[in-house]
C-alpha positions in Angstrom: 12.7 11.8 8.6 11.1 10.7 12.3 7.7 12.1 11.0 7.7 10.2 8.1 8.5 7.1 9.8 5.9 7.7 12.2 3.5 8.1 9.4 4.6 4.7 7.7 3.9 3.1 11.3 0.2 4.5 11.4 -0.5 3.7 7.9 0.7 0.0 8.4 -1.4 -0.1 11.6 -4.5 1.4 10.1 -4.0 -1.2 7.2 -4.0 -3.9 9.6 -7.0 -2.5 11.4 -8.8 -2.2 7.9 -8.0 -5.5 6.9 -9.1 -7.2 10.2 -12.3 -5.3 9.6 -12.9 -6.4 5.9 -11.9 -9.8 7.0 -14.7 -10.0 9.8 -17.2 -8.6 7.7 -16.6 -11.2 5.1 -16.6 -13.9 7.7 -20.0 -12.7 9.0 -21.4 -12.4 5.2 -20.0 -15.8 4.7 -21.7 -17.5 7.6 -25.2 -15.6 6.9 -25.0 -16.7 3.2 -23.9 -20.5 4.1 -25.7 -21.2 7.1 -28.7 -20.9 9.3 -28.0 -21.2 12.9 -29.7 -21.0 16.3 -28.7 -21.2 19.9 -32.2 -22.1 20.9 -31.5 -25.7 21.0 -30.9 -28.3 23.2 -29.5 -32.1 23.6 -32.1 -34.6 23.9 -32.2 -38.2 25.1 -34.8 -41.0 25.8 -35.5 -40.2 29.2 -38.4 -41.4 31.4 -40.3 -41.5 34.8 -40.2 -44.9 36.1 -43.2 -45.6 38.5 -44.3 -48.8 40.0 -47.3 -50.7 38.4 -48.3 -52.4 41.6 -48.3 -51.1 45.3 -45.9 -52.4 48.1 -43.5 -51.2 50.6 -39.9 -50.8 49.3 -37.5 -53.7 50.3 -34.4 -52.8 48.6 -32.8 -50.0 46.5 -29.7 -51.2 45.1 -29.0 -48.1 43.0 -28.5 -44.4 43.5 -28.3 -41.1 41.5 -25.8 -41.5 38.6 -25.5 -44.9 38.7 -25.0 -46.8 35.2 -27.3 -49.6 34.9 -27.9 -52.4 32.3 -31.2 -53.3 30.7 -33.4 -55.5 32.9 -31.1 -54.7 36.0 -33.0 -54.3 39.3 -33.4 -50.8 40.4 -36.3 -51.2 43.0 -37.8 -54.3 45.1 -40.8 -54.0 46.5 -42.2 -56.5 49.5 -43.8 -59.2 47.2 -45.1 -61.6 49.9 -48.6 -61.0 49.4 -48.3 -61.2 45.4 -46.5 -64.8 46.1 -49.4 -65.8 48.3 -51.8 -64.6 45.8 -50.1 -66.8 42.9 -49.9 -69.7 45.3 -53.8 -69.6 46.0 -54.4 -68.8 42.2 -52.4 -72.2 41.1 -54.3 -74.1 43.8 -57.2 -73.1 42.6 -56.2 -74.0 38.8 -55.0 -77.2 40.0 -58.4 -77.8 41.5 -60.5 -76.7 38.4 -58.2 -78.5 36.1 -59.0 -82.0 37.8 -62.8 -81.1 37.9 -62.9 -79.8 34.4 -61.0 -83.1 33.2 -63.6 -85.1 35.0 -66.6 -82.9 33.5 -64.7 -83.2 29.8 -64.9 -87.3 30.1 -68.7 -87.5 31.2 -69.6 -85.2 28.4 -67.5 -87.2 25.8 -69.2 -90.5 27.2 -72.7 -88.9 27.4 -72.3 -87.4 23.9 -71.4 -91.0 22.4 -74.3 -92.3 24.2 -76.6 -89.7 22.9 -75.4 -90.4 19.4 -76.8 -94.0 19.8 -80.0 -92.8 21.1 -79.1 -94.6 24.5 -79.3 -91.3 26.9 -82.1 -88.3 26.6 -81.5 -84.9 25.3 -81.6 -83.6 28.8 -79.0 -85.8 29.9 -76.8 -84.7 27.1 -77.7 -81.0 27.3 -76.9 -81.1 31.2 -73.6 -82.6 30.6 -72.5 -80.1 28.0 -73.5 -77.5 30.1 -71.9 -78.9 33.1 -68.5 -79.2 31.0 -68.6 -75.6 29.6 -69.4 -74.3 33.1 -66.2 -76.0 34.4 -64.1 -74.8 31.5 -65.1 -71.3 31.6 -64.2 -71.4 35.5 -61.0 -73.1 34.7 -60.2 -70.5 31.9 -61.1 -67.7 34.4 -58.6 -69.4 37.1 -55.8 -69.7 34.5 -56.2 -65.8 33.9 -56.0 -64.9 37.4 -52.9 -67.1 37.5 -51.4 -65.3 34.6 -52.4 -62.0 36.5 -50.7 -63.1 39.8 -47.5 -64.1 38.0 -47.5 -60.5 36.4 -48.2 -58.7 39.8 -45.2 -60.6 41.3 -42.7 -59.6 38.2 -43.9 -56.0 38.5 -42.9 -56.1 42.3 -39.5 -56.1 40.7 -39.0 -52.4 38.9 -36.2 -53.2 36.3 -34.4 -50.7 33.9 -35.9 -50.4 30.5 -32.5 -50.2 28.9 -28.9 -49.6 29.4 -28.9 -46.0 30.6 -27.9 -43.9 33.8 -30.3 -43.2 36.9 -30.7 -39.2 36.8 -32.7 -38.9 40.0 -34.2 -41.8 42.5 -36.8 -40.7 44.8 -37.2 -44.2 46.7 -36.4 -45.3 50.1 -36.3 -48.2 51.9 -39.7 -48.8 53.9 -41.4 -46.1 51.8 -44.7 -47.1 50.5 -44.7 -47.4 46.5 -48.1 -46.5 44.9 -48.9 -47.3 41.4 -48.4 -44.7 39.0 -46.2 -42.6 41.1 -42.9 -41.7 39.8 -39.8 -43.5 41.3 -36.9 -43.4 39.2 -35.9 -40.4 36.6 -34.1 -42.6 34.0 -32.1 -41.3 30.9 -31.3 -44.0 28.4 -27.6 -44.3 26.9 -28.4 -45.7 23.6 -28.6 -42.5 21.5 -28.8 -38.6 21.5 -30.0 -36.1 19.1 -30.7 -31.9 19.3 -33.7 -30.3 19.2 -33.3 -26.8 17.6 -35.9 -24.1 17.3 -35.6 -22.0 14.4 -37.4 -18.6 13.5 -40.5 -19.3 10.9 -38.4 -16.8 9.1 -35.6 -19.1 8.7 -37.2 -22.6 8.3 -37.7 -22.3 4.5 -33.9 -22.6 4.3 -34.0 -25.6 6.3 -34.4 -29.3 4.7 -34.3 -32.9 5.8 -30.6 -34.3 5.0 -28.9 -31.0 5.2 -25.4 -31.1 7.1 -25.3 -29.6 10.6 -22.5 -28.5 12.8 -23.3 -28.6 16.6 -21.5 -26.9 19.4 -22.6 -27.7 23.0 -21.8 -25.0 25.5 -20.7 -27.8 28.1 -18.3 -29.3 25.6 -16.4 -26.6 24.3 -13.4 -28.9 23.3 -15.5 -30.7 20.7 -17.8 -30.0 17.6 -20.1 -32.5 16.6 -21.5 -33.1 13.2 -24.7 -34.3 12.1 -27.8 -33.8 9.8 -31.4 -32.7 9.7 -33.6 -35.7 10.4 -37.0 -34.1 10.4 -38.8 -30.8 10.7 -41.8 -30.5 12.9 -45.3 -29.7 11.3 -46.1 -27.2 14.1 -44.5 -24.5 15.9 -43.5 -25.0 19.4 -46.5 -22.9 20.9 -49.4 -25.3 19.2 -49.0 -28.0 21.8 -48.4 -25.9 24.7 -50.9 -26.2 27.8 -52.2 -22.9 27.0 -51.9 -22.0 23.5 -52.2 -18.4 22.2 -55.5 -17.2 21.5 -55.6 -14.5 19.0 -59.4 -14.4 18.4 -59.9 -11.4 21.0 -58.5 -8.9 18.3 -55.6 -7.9 20.9 -52.9 -9.5 18.4 -49.4 -8.7 18.5 -47.4 -10.5 16.3 -44.6 -12.8 17.7 -41.8 -14.7 15.6 -42.8 -18.5 16.3 -40.1 -21.4 16.3 -40.3 -24.4 14.6 -38.6 -27.4 16.3 -36.2 -29.5 14.1 -34.6 -32.6 15.0 -30.6 -33.0 14.6 -29.2 -36.4 14.1 -25.9 -36.6 15.6 -23.5 -38.6 13.5 -20.4 -40.8 14.6 -21.2 -40.5 18.3 -18.9 -42.6 20.8 -19.7 -44.1 24.2 -17.9 -41.4 25.5 -19.6 -38.6 23.8 -22.9 -40.0 24.7 -21.8 -39.8 28.4 -20.7 -36.2 27.9 -24.1 -35.3 26.3 -26.4 -34.8 28.9 -30.0 -34.7 28.3 -30.9 -30.8 28.3 -27.8 -29.0 27.5 -27.7 -26.0 25.4 -26.5 -26.1 22.1 -25.5 -23.9 19.0 -26.7 -25.4 15.7 -25.5 -24.2 12.3 -27.2 -25.8 9.2 -25.4 -25.3 6.0 -28.0 -24.5 3.3 -25.7 -24.4 0.4 
């Protein structure tokens, strides 16, 4: 009797294990049929390295790494005294040339009227015309210098291009900022998306508009929904610094990856704050 009970228990255990195996196999077959997935994916954001457009010593750095900033908020203030002097000088020159241009214009108008009545000679008319055109050209040039001086003064204040977060700042008070040298690593907070790299053998199953499930490794408590927004027309290796050259004859086939842009739907401000640019993600595209 005890042996029979023991056999029944073993049968139940084996049945449970067999059922679990069947369910597991069914699950993986279902996933294979219904989805194409890749873990070669990462979160993307509008990120940029902000550099100074004009040179100058850094006078003020009111932000630091991790600071949340608003559009047009001051990030770095350069010493702008030289640019103020240049602007004042350009404005003074413009004011002087403006008076001379108005005088030349009045003289030209008077000579033109007299010339139409044959009171003055052609030479006098030509001389007045040339003088007016020369003065006007110098005035326009001075006006352009004023505009450039105003731009230089404005560029001495480095501002945030949009709402976002300071990812890294490489500026210190007293440091000489050179044009084109990056000072701030900036990440915008307006949107997030995922770039998923699918194998070339899988890309035929991926179409724009398909629903997507996204899991981010760093945020295990939440899954994100999205859709395929676009599929790249080139593989990821096409635009690398040194793309592979197979013309030598030493060809080894490597499965290429095609970047796919995934739009994330219904993101809240809290979601965007959690989705740091560069985080790894698992992407599952529904193909049924």
